[in-house]
C-alpha positions in Angstrom: 0.0 0.0 0.0 1.6 3.3 -1.1 1.4 6.4 1.1 1.9 9.5 -1.0 3.7 12.5 0.5 2.7 15.6 -1.4 4.4 18.9 -0.9 2.3 21.2 -3.1 4.9 21.0 -5.9 5.6 18.6 -8.7 7.2 15.4 -7.5 7.9 14.4 -3.9 8.2 11.1 -2.3 6.1 7.9 -1.9 6.6 5.4 0.9 5.2 2.0 0.2 4.8 -0.8 2.8 4.6 -4.5 1.8 4.2 -7.7 3.9 3.8 -9.8 0.7 4.8 -9.6 -2.9 3.5 -6.4 -4.4 4.2 -3.7 -7.0 4.2 0.1 -7.4 3.5 1.7 -10.7 3.9 5.3 -11.9 0.2 6.1 -12.3 -2.8 4.0 -11.2 -6.4 4.7 -10.5 -6.3 1.9 -7.9 -5.5 3.4 -4.5 -2.1 2.3 -3.2 -0.8 0.9 -6.5 0.5 4.1 -8.1 3.0 6.7 -7.1 0.6 9.4 -8.2 -1.7 11.4 -6.0 -5.2 12.4 -7.3 -4.8 14.7 -10.3 -1.1 14.0 -10.6 0.8 12.4 -13.5 4.2 10.9 -12.5 6.8 10.8 -15.2 9.5 8.8 -13.4 10.5 7.4 -10.0 13.6 6.1 -8.3 14.1 4.1 -5.2 16.0 6.2 -2.6 15.5 4.2 0.6 14.7 0.8 2.0 14.0 -0.8 5.4 13.2 -4.5 5.6 13.1 -7.7 7.5 12.5 -11.3 6.5 12.3 -14.6 8.4 15.1 -17.1 8.3 16.8 -17.4 4.9 14.0 -15.7 3.0 14.7 -12.6 0.8 13.0 -9.5 -0.8 13.8 -9.1 -4.5 13.2 -5.7 -5.9 13.0 -5.4 -9.7 12.4 -2.5 -12.2 11.4 -3.9 -15.5 13.7 -6.8 -16.3 16.4 -5.5 -14.0 16.9 -6.8 -10.5 18.1 -3.8 -8.5 18.3 -5.4 -5.0 18.1 -8.7 -3.1 17.6 -8.0 0.6 18.1 -10.7 3.3 17.9 -10.6 7.1 16.9 -7.1 8.2 18.4 -3.7 7.6 18.0 -0.3 6.1 19.6 1.9 3.3 19.2 5.6 2.8 20.4 6.7 -0.6 18.5 10.0 -0.6 20.8 11.6 2.0 23.7 11.3 -0.5 21.5 12.2 -3.5 21.9 8.6 -4.8 19.4 6.1 -6.2 19.2 2.3 -6.1 18.8 1.9 -9.9 21.8 1.9 -12.3 22.0 3.8 -15.6 20.3 0.9 -17.6 17.3 0.6 -15.4 14.1 2.3 -16.7 12.8 4.9 -14.3 9.3 4.5 -15.8 9.1 0.7 -15.0 7.0 -0.7 -12.1 8.8 -1.4 -8.9 8.1 -5.1 -8.2 8.8 -6.4 -4.7 8.8 -10.2 -4.3 9.0 -12.0 -1.0 10.6 -15.4 -1.5 8.5 -17.0 1.3 7.9 -16.9 5.0 7.1 -13.6 6.6 8.6 -10.2 6.1 8.1 -6.4 5.9 9.5 -4.0 3.3 9.3 -0.2 3.4 10.5 1.6 0.2 11.0 5.3 -0.2 10.6 6.4 -3.8 11.4 9.8 -5.2 8.9 10.8 -7.9 9.0 13.4 -10.7 5.8 14.8 -11.9 4.6 17.7 -14.0 1.4 18.8 -12.3 
């Protein structure tokens, strides 16, 4: 389920929380599935932070399009935003859905996504 943080300007951040395999798209009419707020069109998004936990040897796999951008095991956190970095590399499409897959067991994943929109 995505939580949109809107700052009365184009763009901003989205924080999504997952306890099972899920996805986040640029724009969706379904609440919690898109990075967009009502009336907003998002052009691109990048993953700038993650906090996660999984049981045992399970993992979270994060993909953008065909590219796997992270495999997260155990528990931990990353904050790329403070250094103005992103998780994606140069070949990863910033318009592709963010797909979060839990390999099994139980787990929680929080992703912070920076979005660019042209309201």
